[in-house]
DSSP file (Angstrom, degrees, kcal/mol; ACC not computed):
  #  RESIDUE AA STRUCTURE BP1 BP2  ACC     N-H-->O    O-->H-N    N-H-->O    O-->H-N    TCO  KAPPA ALPHA  PHI   PSI    X-CA   Y-CA   Z-CA
    1    1 A M     >        0   0    0      0, 0.0     4,-1.9     0, 0.0     3,-0.3   0.000 360.0 360.0 360.0 -36.8   45.2  -22.4  -23.3
    2    2 A T  H  >  +     0   0    0      1,-0.2     4,-2.4     2,-0.2     5,-0.1   0.799 360.0  60.2 -65.3 -27.3   45.2  -18.9  -21.8
    3    3 A E  H  > S+     0   0    0      2,-0.2     4,-2.2     1,-0.2    -1,-0.2   0.897 104.7  48.2 -66.6 -40.0   41.7  -18.3  -23.3
    4    4 A L  H  > S+     0   0    0     -3,-0.3     4,-2.3     2,-0.2     5,-0.2   0.913 111.7  49.7 -65.0 -41.2   40.4  -21.3  -21.3
    5    5 A R  H  X S+     0   0    0     -4,-1.9     4,-2.2     1,-0.2    -2,-0.2   0.923 112.2  47.2 -64.9 -41.7   42.0  -20.0  -18.1
    6    6 A E  H  X S+     0   0    0     -4,-2.4     4,-2.0     2,-0.2    -1,-0.2   0.847 109.3  54.9 -65.1 -34.1   40.5  -16.6  -18.6
    7    7 A A  H  < S+     0   0    0     -4,-2.2     4,-0.5     2,-0.2    -2,-0.2   0.894 109.8  46.0 -61.8 -44.3   37.1  -18.1  -19.4
    8    8 A I  H >< S+     0   0    0     -4,-2.3     3,-1.0     1,-0.2    -2,-0.2   0.900 111.2  53.2 -68.6 -37.9   37.1  -19.9  -16.1
    9    9 A K  H 3< S+     0   0    0     -4,-2.2    -2,-0.2     1,-0.2    -1,-0.2   0.880 107.7  51.6 -61.8 -36.8   38.3  -16.7  -14.3
   10   10 A K  T 3< S+     0   0    0     -4,-2.0    -1,-0.2    -5,-0.1    -2,-0.2   0.488  83.5 118.2 -81.8  -2.9   35.5  -14.7  -15.8
   11   11 A L  S <  S-     0   0    0     -3,-1.0    -3,-0.0    -4,-0.5     2,-0.0  -0.245  78.2 -92.4 -62.4 153.1   32.7  -17.1  -14.7
   12   12 A N     >  -     0   0    0      1,-0.1     4,-2.9     4,-0.0     5,-0.2  -0.333  35.6-118.6 -61.2 145.2   30.1  -15.9  -12.3
   13   13 A M  H  > S+     0   0    0      1,-0.2     4,-2.3     2,-0.2     5,-0.1   0.886 112.6  50.3 -60.0 -41.0   31.0  -16.6   -8.7
   14   14 A I  H  > S+     0   0    0      2,-0.2     4,-2.4     1,-0.2    -1,-0.2   0.933 112.8  45.9 -63.9 -47.0   27.9  -18.9   -8.2
   15   15 A I  H  > S+     0   0    0      1,-0.2     4,-2.8     2,-0.2     5,-0.2   0.928 113.4  49.9 -63.2 -45.4   28.6  -20.9  -11.3
   16   16 A K  H  X S+     0   0    0     -4,-2.9     4,-1.8     1,-0.2    -1,-0.2   0.867 110.9  49.7 -63.9 -34.7   32.2  -21.2  -10.4
   17   17 A L  H  X S+     0   0    0     -4,-2.3     4,-2.6    -5,-0.2    -2,-0.2   0.910 110.6  49.0 -64.9 -45.8   31.3  -22.3   -6.9
   18   18 A I  H  X S+     0   0    0     -4,-2.4     4,-2.2     1,-0.2     5,-0.3   0.921 112.8  48.0 -62.2 -45.7   28.9  -25.0   -8.2
   19   19 A L  H  X S+     0   0    0     -4,-2.8     4,-2.5     1,-0.2     8,-0.2   0.864 112.3  50.0 -65.1 -33.5   31.6  -26.2  -10.6
   20   20 A T  H  X S+     0   0    0     -4,-1.8     4,-1.2    -5,-0.2    -2,-0.2   0.911 110.0  50.4 -67.3 -43.7   34.2  -26.3   -7.8
   21   21 A I  H  < S+     0   0    0     -4,-2.6    -2,-0.2     1,-0.2    -1,-0.2   0.913 125.4  24.7 -61.0 -44.5   31.9  -28.2   -5.5
   22   22 A F  H  < S+     0   0    0     -4,-2.2    -2,-0.2    -5,-0.2    -1,-0.2   0.782 137.8  21.7 -95.4 -29.0   31.1  -30.9   -8.0
   23   23 A F  H >X S+     0   0    0     -4,-2.5     4,-2.7    -5,-0.3     3,-0.8   0.038  72.4 132.4-130.1  30.3   34.0  -31.0  -10.4
   24   24 A D  H 3X>S+     0   0    0     -4,-1.2     4,-2.7     1,-0.3     5,-0.7   0.866  70.5  56.2 -54.6 -46.5   37.0  -29.4   -8.7
   25   25 A P  H 3>5S+     0   0    0      0, 0.0     4,-0.7     0, 0.0    -1,-0.3   0.874 118.3  35.8 -59.4 -32.6   39.6  -32.1   -9.6
   26   26 A I  H <>5S+     0   0    0     -3,-0.8     4,-2.6     2,-0.2    -2,-0.2   0.953 123.7  38.9 -83.0 -53.3   38.8  -31.6  -13.2
   27   27 A I  H  X5S+     0   0    0     -4,-2.7     4,-2.7    -8,-0.2     5,-0.2   0.925 120.9  46.0 -68.3 -46.3   38.1  -27.8  -13.4
   28   28 A G  H  X5S+     0   0    0     -4,-2.7     4,-1.9    -5,-0.3    -1,-0.2   0.883 113.3  50.3 -62.8 -38.4   40.9  -27.0  -10.9
   29   29 A G  H  X<S+     0   0    0     -4,-0.7     4,-2.6    -5,-0.7    -2,-0.2   0.948 112.2  45.4 -63.7 -48.7   43.3  -29.3  -12.7
   30   30 A I  H  X S+     0   0    0     -4,-2.6     4,-2.3     1,-0.2    -2,-0.2   0.903 110.9  54.6 -60.1 -43.6   42.6  -27.8  -16.1
   31   31 A Y  H  < S+     0   0    0     -4,-2.7    -1,-0.2     1,-0.2    -2,-0.2   0.916 113.2  42.3 -57.3 -42.5   42.8  -24.2  -14.6
   32   32 A R  H >< S+     0   0    0     -4,-1.9     3,-1.2     1,-0.2     4,-0.3   0.888 111.8  53.9 -76.0 -35.5   46.3  -25.0  -13.2
   33   33 A I  H >< S+     0   0    0     -4,-2.6     3,-1.6     1,-0.2    -1,-0.2   0.894 101.8  60.2 -59.7 -41.9   47.4  -26.8  -16.4
   34   34 A C  T 3< S+     0   0    0     -4,-2.3    -1,-0.2     1,-0.3    -2,-0.2   0.475  77.1  90.9 -72.4  -0.7   46.5  -23.7  -18.5
   35   35 A A  T <  S-     0   0    0     -3,-1.2    -1,-0.3    -4,-0.2    -2,-0.1   0.851  90.2-139.3 -61.9 -30.6   49.0  -21.6  -16.5
   36   36 A G    <   +     0   0    0     -3,-1.6     2,-0.2     1,-0.3    -1,-0.1   0.272  63.0 101.5  95.0 -13.2   51.4  -22.7  -19.3
   37   37 A D  S  > S-     0   0    0      1,-0.1     4,-2.0    -4,-0.0    -1,-0.3  -0.615  82.4-108.3-103.8 168.2   54.5  -23.3  -17.3
   38   38 A V  H  > S+     0   0    0      1,-0.2     4,-2.5     2,-0.2     5,-0.2   0.885 117.3  53.9 -60.2 -38.8   56.0  -26.7  -16.2
   39   39 A K  H  > S+     0   0    0      1,-0.2     4,-2.7     2,-0.2     5,-0.2   0.934 109.4  48.6 -60.6 -45.1   55.1  -26.2  -12.6
   40   40 A G  H  > S+     0   0    0      1,-0.2     4,-2.3     2,-0.2    -1,-0.2   0.849 111.4  49.3 -66.2 -35.3   51.4  -25.5  -13.5
   41   41 A I  H  X S+     0   0    0     -4,-2.0     4,-2.4     2,-0.2    -1,-0.2   0.927 113.3  45.8 -69.5 -43.6   51.2  -28.6  -15.7
   42   42 A V  H  X S+     0   0    0     -4,-2.5     4,-2.3     2,-0.2    -2,-0.2   0.924 115.6  45.8 -66.1 -43.9   52.7  -30.9  -13.1
   43   43 A I  H  X S+     0   0    0     -4,-2.7     4,-2.6    -5,-0.2    -2,-0.2   0.908 112.8  52.1 -66.3 -39.9   50.5  -29.5  -10.3
   44   44 A G  H  X S+     0   0    0     -4,-2.3     4,-2.2    -5,-0.2    -2,-0.2   0.923 110.8  46.7 -63.2 -44.4   47.4  -29.7  -12.6
   45   45 A I  H  X S+     0   0    0     -4,-2.4     4,-2.8     1,-0.2     5,-0.2   0.937 113.7  48.2 -63.8 -44.7   48.1  -33.4  -13.5
   46   46 A I  H  X S+     0   0    0     -4,-2.3     4,-2.5     1,-0.2     7,-0.4   0.900 109.7  53.8 -60.4 -39.6   48.6  -34.1   -9.8
   47   47 A W  H  <>S+     0   0    0     -4,-2.6     5,-3.3     1,-0.2     4,-0.5   0.889 112.7  43.0 -62.1 -41.6   45.4  -32.3   -9.0
   48   48 A I  H ><5S+     0   0    0     -4,-2.2     3,-0.5     3,-0.2    -2,-0.2   0.919 116.2  46.8 -69.5 -46.3   43.4  -34.4  -11.5
   49   49 A V  H 3<5S+     0   0    0     -4,-2.8    -2,-0.2     1,-0.2    -3,-0.2   0.872 118.2  39.7 -67.5 -40.0   45.0  -37.7  -10.5
   50   50 A T  T 3X5S-     0   0    0     -4,-2.5     4,-1.8    -5,-0.2    -1,-0.2   0.414 111.1-112.3 -94.1   2.2   44.7  -37.3   -6.8
   51   51 A G  H <>5S-     0   0    0     -3,-0.5     4,-1.2    -4,-0.5     7,-0.3   0.948  86.8 -31.8  69.9  50.5   41.3  -35.7   -6.7
   52   52 A G  H  4XS-     0   0    0     -5,-3.3     5,-1.8   -27,-0.2     6,-0.9   0.941 120.7 -50.9  72.5  44.6   42.4  -32.3   -5.5
   53   53 A V  H >45S-     0   0    0     -7,-0.4     3,-1.2    -6,-0.2     4,-0.4   0.946 113.8 -44.6  52.1  55.8   45.3  -33.6   -3.4
   54   54 A F  H 3<5S-     0   0    0     -4,-1.8    -1,-0.2     1,-0.3    -2,-0.2   0.796 107.1 -59.6  64.0  33.0   43.2  -36.2   -1.6
   55   55 A G  T 3X5S+     0   0    0     -4,-1.2     4,-1.7    -5,-0.2    -1,-0.3   0.089 122.6  94.2  90.0 -23.0   40.3  -33.9   -0.9
   56   56 A I  H <>5S+     0   0    0     -3,-1.2     4,-2.1     1,-0.2    -3,-0.2   0.923  87.7  47.7 -69.3 -41.8   42.1  -31.2    1.1
   57   57 A G  H  ><S+     0   0    0     -5,-1.8     4,-2.4    -4,-0.4    -1,-0.2   0.781 106.9  59.1 -66.8 -27.5   42.8  -29.1   -2.0
   58   58 A W  H  > S+     0   0    0     -6,-0.9     4,-1.9    -7,-0.3    -1,-0.2   0.936 108.1  44.8 -64.0 -47.1   39.1  -29.4   -3.0
   59   59 A I  H  X S+     0   0    0     -4,-1.7     4,-2.1     1,-0.2    -2,-0.2   0.922 113.2  50.2 -64.1 -45.8   38.1  -27.9    0.3
   60   60 A V  H  X S+     0   0    0     -4,-2.1     4,-2.4     1,-0.2    -1,-0.2   0.885 109.0  51.8 -62.1 -39.0   40.7  -25.1    0.0
   61   61 A D  H  X S+     0   0    0     -4,-2.4     4,-2.2     2,-0.2    -1,-0.2   0.879 107.8  53.1 -68.8 -34.6   39.5  -24.3   -3.6
   62   62 A I  H  X S+     0   0    0     -4,-1.9     4,-2.0     1,-0.2    -2,-0.2   0.941 112.2  44.4 -60.5 -46.4   35.9  -24.0   -2.3
   63   63 A V  H  X S+     0   0    0     -4,-2.1     4,-2.5     1,-0.2     5,-0.2   0.899 112.8  50.4 -68.4 -40.4   37.0  -21.6    0.4
   64   64 A T  H  X>S+     0   0    0     -4,-2.4     4,-3.0     1,-0.2     6,-0.9   0.853 110.3  50.7 -69.0 -32.8   39.2  -19.5   -2.0
   65   65 A V  H  X5S+     0   0    0     -4,-2.2     4,-1.2     4,-0.2    -1,-0.2   0.914 112.3  47.0 -70.2 -38.0   36.4  -19.3   -4.6
   66   66 A V  H  <5S+     0   0    0     -4,-2.0    -2,-0.2    -5,-0.2    -1,-0.2   0.920 123.7  33.3 -63.5 -43.5   34.0  -18.0   -1.9
   67   67 A I  H  <5S+     0   0    0     -4,-2.5    -2,-0.2    -5,-0.1    -3,-0.2   0.923 138.4  14.3 -82.7 -44.4   36.5  -15.5   -0.5
   68   68 A H  H  <5S-     0   0    0     -4,-3.0    -3,-0.2     2,-0.3    -2,-0.1   0.473  87.6-128.4-112.0  -5.4   38.5  -14.4   -3.6
   69   69 A N  S  <<S+     0   0    0     -4,-1.2     2,-0.3    -5,-0.7    -4,-0.2   0.815  82.6  80.1  58.6  33.5   36.3  -15.7   -6.5
   70   70 A D  S    S-     0   0    0     -6,-0.9     2,-0.7    -9,-0.1    -2,-0.3  -0.978  90.2-102.7-161.8 155.9   39.5  -17.3   -8.0
   71   71 A Y        +     0   0    0     -2,-0.3   -10,-0.1     1,-0.2    -9,-0.0  -0.817  48.7 160.1 -86.3 118.9   41.6  -20.4   -7.5
   72   72 A T    >   +     0   0    0     -2,-0.7     3,-0.7     2,-0.1     2,-0.5   0.663  39.8  90.3-115.1 -21.9   44.6  -19.0   -5.6
   73   73 A V  T 3  S-     0   0    0      1,-0.2   -12,-0.0     2,-0.1    -9,-0.0  -0.672 112.7 -17.1 -84.6 122.0   46.3  -22.0   -4.0
   74   74 A L  T 3         0   0    0     -2,-0.5    -1,-0.2     1,-0.1    -2,-0.1   0.738 360.0 360.0  58.8  26.1   49.0  -23.6   -6.2
   75   75 A A    <         0   0    0     -3,-0.7    -2,-0.1   -32,-0.0    -1,-0.1   0.410 360.0 360.0-111.9 360.0   47.6  -21.8   -9.3
């Protein structure tokens, strides 16, 4: 699981931004699930089920990918 998280982390910023814009609930949820702890698994499942916490998390992830080139909120 950590390999998948590292692979997402190492993606080019443009590719990561495009994936975030179109598939954030899935990609962001998987990234958070791959943290490996219970908190990450719960947040990841909530992220997938609610669509990035009802769209607000989706926008926050887009901003954090642009600024930090990483998912930093709740990850």
